[in-house]
LODOVEX-895378 format. One record per atom (N, C-alpha, C, O, CB): z, y, x; atom name; residue number from 1. Coordinates in nm, 3 decimals, m for minus. Last residue first. Glycine has a CB too. Layout:
! residues N
{{Z Y X} "CA" NUM}
...
END
This chain:
! residues 60
{{m4.128 14.097 m23.741} "N" 60}
{{m4.170 14.161 m23.643} "CA" 60}
{{m4.316 14.186 m23.643} "C" 60}
{{m4.368 14.248 m23.551} "O" 60}
{{m4.128 14.101 m23.539} "CB" 60}
{{m3.936 14.116 m24.043} "N" 59}
{{m4.050 14.062 m23.955} "CA" 59}
{{m4.088 14.120 m23.884} "C" 59}
{{m4.104 14.235 m23.923} "O" 59}
{{m4.146 14.029 m23.995} "CB" 59}
{{m3.612 14.080 m24.101} "N" 58}
{{m3.696 14.178 m24.076} "CA" 58}
{{m3.822 14.128 m23.990} "C" 58}
{{m3.805 14.103 m23.871} "O" 58}
{{m3.620 14.283 m24.013} "CB" 58}
{{m3.455 13.919 m24.344} "N" 57}
{{m3.492 13.917 m24.203} "CA" 57}
{{m3.614 13.998 m24.202} "C" 57}
{{m3.704 13.987 m24.285} "O" 57}
{{m3.513 13.771 m24.142} "CB" 57}
{{m3.203 13.958 m24.573} "N" 56}
{{m3.344 13.950 m24.549} "CA" 56}
{{m3.362 13.977 m24.394} "C" 56}
{{m3.286 14.052 m24.333} "O" 56}
{{m3.425 14.055 m24.643} "CB" 56}
{{m2.920 13.778 m24.615} "N" 55}
{{m2.966 13.895 m24.561} "CA" 55}
{{m3.116 13.858 m24.538} "C" 55}
{{m3.150 13.749 m24.492} "O" 55}
{{m2.884 13.942 m24.431} "CB" 55}
{{m2.770 13.627 m24.871} "N" 54}
{{m2.856 13.601 m24.801} "CA" 54}
{{m2.910 13.724 m24.758} "C" 54}
{{m2.952 13.795 m24.849} "O" 54}
{{m2.934 13.519 m24.854} "CB" 54}
{{m2.466 13.719 m24.999} "N" 53}
{{m2.598 13.693 m25.035} "CA" 53}
{{m2.668 13.688 m24.890} "C" 53}
{{m2.614 13.749 m24.798} "O" 53}
{{m2.657 13.807 m25.141} "CB" 53}
{{m2.207 13.748 m24.965} "N" 52}
{{m2.235 13.615 m24.927} "CA" 52}
{{m2.407 13.605 m24.929} "C" 52}
{{m2.469 13.513 m24.878} "O" 52}
{{m2.154 13.506 m25.037} "CB" 52}
{{m2.133 14.011 m25.032} "N" 51}
{{m2.124 13.968 m24.881} "CA" 51}
{{m2.179 13.854 m24.866} "C" 51}
{{m2.213 13.832 m24.749} "O" 51}
{{m1.994 13.955 m24.823} "CB" 51}
{{m2.217 13.994 m25.303} "N" 50}
{{m2.270 14.073 m25.224} "CA" 50}
{{m2.273 14.025 m25.074} "C" 50}
{{m2.374 14.003 m25.007} "O" 50}
{{m2.206 14.189 m25.243} "CB" 50}
{{m1.981 13.835 m25.418} "N" 49}
{{m2.152 13.782 m25.406} "CA" 49}
{{m2.242 13.867 m25.321} "C" 49}
{{m2.340 13.814 m25.269} "O" 49}
{{m2.232 13.785 m25.557} "CB" 49}
{{m1.784 13.977 m25.337} "N" 48}
{{m1.810 13.842 m25.280} "CA" 48}
{{m1.932 13.807 m25.260} "C" 48}
{{m1.991 13.768 m25.159} "O" 48}
{{m1.762 13.747 m25.350} "CB" 48}
{{m1.838 14.217 m25.519} "N" 47}
{{m1.834 14.201 m25.365} "CA" 47}
{{m1.840 14.099 m25.274} "C" 47}
{{m1.885 14.109 m25.159} "O" 47}
{{m1.746 14.240 m25.330} "CB" 47}
{{m1.821 14.069 m25.756} "N" 46}
{{m1.959 14.164 m25.708} "CA" 46}
{{m1.961 14.159 m25.564} "C" 46}
{{m2.052 14.113 m25.495} "O" 46}
{{m1.953 14.336 m25.752} "CB" 46}
{{m1.564 13.999 m25.753} "N" 45}
{{m1.663 13.885 m25.759} "CA" 45}
{{m1.792 13.966 m25.728} "C" 45}
{{m1.873 13.903 m25.661} "O" 45}
{{m1.667 13.800 m25.911} "CB" 45}
{{m1.431 14.245 m25.764} "N" 44}
{{m1.391 14.133 m25.640} "CA" 44}
{{m1.526 14.058 m25.648} "C" 44}
{{m1.596 14.057 m25.548} "O" 44}
{{m1.236 14.015 m25.669} "CB" 44}
{{m1.494 14.382 m26.003} "N" 43}
{{m1.534 14.428 m25.880} "CA" 43}
{{m1.521 14.327 m25.782} "C" 43}
{{m1.616 14.323 m25.704} "O" 43}
{{m1.465 14.541 m25.843} "CB" 43}
{{m1.349 14.155 m26.153} "N" 42}
{{m1.500 14.186 m26.172} "CA" 42}
{{m1.579 14.250 m26.039} "C" 42}
{{m1.679 14.205 m25.983} "O" 42}
{{m1.511 14.295 m26.296} "CB" 42}
{{m1.115 14.187 m26.068} "N" 41}
{{m1.154 14.045 m26.055} "CA" 41}
{{m1.317 14.079 m26.056} "C" 41}
{{m1.395 14.034 m25.971} "O" 41}
{{m1.090 13.933 m26.189} "CB" 41}
{{m1.059 14.447 m26.167} "N" 40}
{{m1.044 14.428 m26.010} "CA" 40}
{{m1.093 14.273 m25.984} "C" 40}
{{m1.107 14.242 m25.866} "O" 40}
{{m0.870 14.454 m25.954} "CB" 40}
{{m1.059 14.388 m26.442} "N" 39}
{{m1.145 14.479 m26.378} "CA" 39}
{{m1.154 14.457 m26.234} "C" 39}
{{m1.266 14.450 m26.184} "O" 39}
{{m1.104 14.613 m26.404} "CB" 39}
{{m0.889 14.194 m26.532} "N" 38}
{{m1.028 14.180 m26.551} "CA" 38}
{{m1.109 14.277 m26.448} "C" 38}
{{m1.209 14.241 m26.385} "O" 38}
{{m1.060 14.212 m26.704} "CB" 38}
{{m0.608 14.300 m26.399} "N" 37}
{{m0.664 14.191 m26.394} "CA" 37}
{{m0.810 14.186 m26.389} "C" 37}
{{m0.869 14.177 m26.281} "O" 37}
{{m0.621 14.130 m26.486} "CB" 37}
{{m0.546 14.578 m26.470} "N" 36}
{{m0.485 14.498 m26.340} "CA" 36}
{{m0.524 14.343 m26.330} "C" 36}
{{m0.464 14.272 m26.249} "O" 36}
{{m0.317 14.504 m26.345} "CB" 36}
{{m0.662 14.662 m26.660} "N" 35}
{{m0.678 14.734 m26.521} "CA" 35}
{{m0.630 14.663 m26.412} "C" 35}
{{m0.658 14.677 m26.293} "O" 35}
{{m0.611 14.863 m26.513} "CB" 35}
{{m0.620 14.504 m26.881} "N" 34}
{{m0.742 14.489 m26.802} "CA" 34}
{{m0.755 14.553 m26.671} "C" 34}
{{m0.834 14.516 m26.584} "O" 34}
{{m0.845 14.534 m26.874} "CB" 34}
{{m0.377 14.632 m26.984} "N" 33}
{{m0.375 14.523 m26.917} "CA" 33}
{{m0.482 14.480 m26.826} "C" 33}
{{m0.459 14.429 m26.717} "O" 33}
{{m0.355 14.442 m26.996} "CB" 33}
{{m0.484 14.827 m27.167} "N" 32}
{{m0.455 14.889 m27.046} "CA" 32}
{{m0.441 14.766 m26.936} "C" 32}
{{m0.480 14.782 m26.821} "O" 32}
{{m0.318 14.982 m27.064} "CB" 32}
{{m0.609 14.838 m27.421} "N" 31}
{{m0.683 14.764 m27.302} "CA" 31}
{{m0.659 14.801 m27.169} "C" 31}
{{m0.741 14.813 m27.078} "O" 31}
{{m0.820 14.775 m27.311} "CB" 31}
{{m0.433 14.965 m27.593} "N" 30}
{{m0.455 14.849 m27.591} "CA" 30}
{{m0.527 14.745 m27.503} "C" 30}
{{m0.517 14.622 m27.502} "O" 30}
{{m0.488 14.849 m27.674} "CB" 30}
{{m0.536 15.225 m27.545} "N" 29}
{{m0.387 15.194 m27.505} "CA" 29}
{{m0.390 15.031 m27.493} "C" 29}
{{m0.351 14.976 m27.390} "O" 29}
{{m0.265 15.254 m27.629} "CB" 29}
{{m0.845 15.342 m27.434} "N" 28}
{{m0.763 15.245 m27.544} "CA" 28}
{{m0.629 15.216 m27.491} "C" 28}
{{m0.625 15.178 m27.374} "O" 28}
{{m0.837 15.094 m27.575} "CB" 28}
{{m0.943 15.488 m27.219} "N" 27}
{{m0.959 15.550 m27.366} "CA" 27}
{{m0.872 15.470 m27.463} "C" 27}
{{m0.829 15.524 m27.565} "O" 27}
{{m1.119 15.546 m27.422} "CB" 27}
{{m0.911 15.315 m27.025} "N" 26}
{{m0.866 15.453 m26.997} "CA" 26}
{{m0.851 15.481 m27.135} "C" 26}
{{m0.735 15.501 m27.173} "O" 26}
{{m0.964 15.555 m26.911} "CB" 26}
{{m1.072 15.082 m27.097} "N" 25}
{{m0.893 15.083 m27.083} "CA" 25}
{{m0.850 15.219 m27.041} "C" 25}
{{m0.729 15.228 m27.020} "O" 25}
{{m0.826 14.969 m26.956} "CB" 25}
{{m1.323 15.189 m27.118} "N" 24}
{{m1.247 15.141 m27.246} "CA" 24}
{{m1.071 15.137 m27.229} "C" 24}
{{m0.981 15.171 m27.305} "O" 24}
{{m1.307 14.977 m27.280} "CB" 24}
{{m1.364 15.239 m26.858} "N" 23}
{{m1.370 15.319 m26.933} "CA" 23}
{{m1.290 15.286 m27.070} "C" 23}
{{m1.202 15.359 m27.114} "O" 23}
{{m1.496 15.344 m26.937} "CB" 23}
{{m1.347 14.957 m26.779} "N" 22}
{{m1.249 15.085 m26.691} "CA" 22}
{{m1.258 15.171 m26.815} "C" 22}
{{m1.155 15.176 m26.882} "O" 22}
{{m1.326 15.178 m26.518} "CB" 22}
{{m1.543 14.841 m26.885} "N" 21}
{{m1.421 14.792 m26.891} "CA" 21}
{{m1.311 14.912 m26.868} "C" 21}
{{m1.213 14.940 m26.937} "O" 21}
{{m1.414 14.681 m26.790} "CB" 21}
{{m1.755 14.963 m26.760} "N" 20}
{{m1.739 14.987 m26.883} "CA" 20}
{{m1.601 14.942 m26.935} "C" 20}
{{m1.549 15.007 m27.026} "O" 20}
{{m1.842 14.931 m26.948} "CB" 20}
{{m1.704 14.869 m26.510} "N" 19}
{{m1.710 15.018 m26.524} "CA" 19}
{{m1.688 15.041 m26.662} "C" 19}
{{m1.608 15.129 m26.694} "O" 19}
{{m1.843 15.083 m26.478} "CB" 19}
{{m1.764 14.577 m26.534} "N" 18}
{{m1.619 14.651 m26.481} "CA" 18}
{{m1.622 14.796 m26.512} "C" 18}
{{m1.512 14.839 m26.547} "O" 18}
{{m1.593 14.640 m26.308} "CB" 18}
{{m2.016 14.595 m26.580} "N" 17}
{{m1.918 14.550 m26.692} "CA" 17}
{{m1.792 14.599 m26.667} "C" 17}
{{m1.719 14.653 m26.750} "O" 17}
{{m1.905 14.401 m26.708} "CB" 17}
{{m2.130 14.698 m26.341} "N" 16}
{{m2.148 14.770 m26.491} "CA" 16}
{{m2.048 14.719 m26.617} "C" 16}
{{m2.014 14.782 m26.716} "O" 16}
{{m2.310 14.737 m26.544} "CB" 16}
{{m2.061 14.461 m26.185} "N" 15}
{{m2.030 14.626 m26.161} "CA" 15}
{{m2.041 14.696 m26.286} "C" 15}
{{m1.941 14.755 m26.327} "O" 15}
{{m2.136 14.702 m26.058} "CB" 15}
{{m2.187 14.288 m26.300} "N" 14}
{{m2.057 14.261 m26.282} "CA" 14}
{{m1.993 14.397 m26.268} "C" 14}
{{m1.892 14.435 m26.327} "O" 14}
{{m2.034 14.168 m26.168} "CB" 14}
{{m2.462 14.352 m26.278} "N" 13}
{{m2.413 14.331 m26.417} "CA" 13}
{{m2.260 14.310 m26.411} "C" 13}
{{m2.201 14.314 m26.519} "O" 13}
{{m2.486 14.205 m26.487} "CB" 13}
{{m2.493 14.351 m25.990} "N" 12}
{{m2.514 14.452 m26.077} "CA" 12}
{{m2.451 14.469 m26.203} "C" 12}
{{m2.396 14.573 m26.239} "O" 12}
{{m2.624 14.452 m26.096} "CB" 12}
{{m2.470 14.077 m25.951} "N" 11}
{{m2.364 14.179 m25.856} "CA" 11}
{{m2.371 14.287 m25.948} "C" 11}
{{m2.264 14.326 m25.994} "O" 11}
{{m2.415 14.232 m25.682} "CB" 11}
{{m2.650 13.951 m26.114} "N" 10}
{{m2.506 13.939 m26.129} "CA" 10}
{{m2.427 14.006 m26.071} "C" 10}
{{m2.312 14.015 m26.114} "O" 10}
{{m2.466 13.840 m26.107} "CB" 10}
{{m2.896 14.055 m25.976} "N" 9}
{{m2.844 14.105 m26.114} "CA" 9}
{{m2.698 14.061 m26.152} "C" 9}
{{m2.631 14.138 m26.221} "O" 9}
{{m2.941 14.050 m26.228} "CB" 9}
{{m2.869 13.922 m25.752} "N" 8}
{{m2.853 14.086 m25.719} "CA" 8}
{{m2.827 14.137 m25.888} "C" 8}
{{m2.757 14.233 m25.920} "O" 8}
{{m3.028 14.172 m25.629} "CB" 8}
{{m2.910 13.661 m25.792} "N" 7}
{{m2.773 13.709 m25.720} "CA" 7}
{{m2.773 13.889 m25.742} "C" 7}
{{m2.672 13.959 m25.744} "O" 7}
{{m2.778 13.657 m25.523} "CB" 7}
{{m3.169 13.693 m25.898} "N" 6}
{{m3.062 13.648 m25.988} "CA" 6}
{{m2.913 13.677 m25.923} "C" 6}
{{m2.817 13.709 m25.992} "O" 6}
{{m3.085 13.487 m26.017} "CB" 6}
{{m3.297 13.768 m25.676} "N" 5}
{{m3.312 13.867 m25.793} "CA" 5}
{{m3.188 13.824 m25.873} "C" 5}
{{m3.108 13.910 m25.912} "O" 5}
{{m3.463 13.854 m25.884} "CB" 5}
{{m3.249 13.545 m25.496} "N" 4}
{{m3.205 13.667 m25.481} "CA" 4}
{{m3.217 13.766 m25.585} "C" 4}
{{m3.136 13.859 m25.578} "O" 4}
{{m3.255 13.709 m25.382} "CB" 4}
{{m3.358 13.290 m25.514} "N" 3}
{{m3.273 13.319 m25.605} "CA" 3}
{{m3.231 13.457 m25.600} "C" 3}
{{m3.173 13.498 m25.701} "O" 3}
{{m3.173 13.236 m25.598} "CB" 3}
{{m3.487 13.271 m25.276} "N" 2}
{{m3.527 13.218 m25.381} "CA" 2}
{{m3.474 13.278 m25.518} "C" 2}
{{m3.547 13.308 m25.613} "O" 2}
{{m3.499 13.090 m25.364} "CB" 2}
{{m3.375 13.269 m25.031} "N" 1}
{{m3.431 13.398 m25.071} "CA" 1}
{{m3.466 13.385 m25.213} "C" 1}
{{m3.477 13.490 m25.276} "O" 1}
{{m3.554 13.441 m24.986} "CB" 1}
END
């Protein structure tokens, strides 16, 4: 649990980076290739890190 904030930052930064790249790819014809490669990869990385992140235990 020591690195939870770093992992959360990586997840959110990947999501926002992908969202910005998506907006640019939709607006700029030269960035369309990112729709098939970079953008899905960033969302996938964010999902994998979210899935693998240690879950906090509820204290009783």
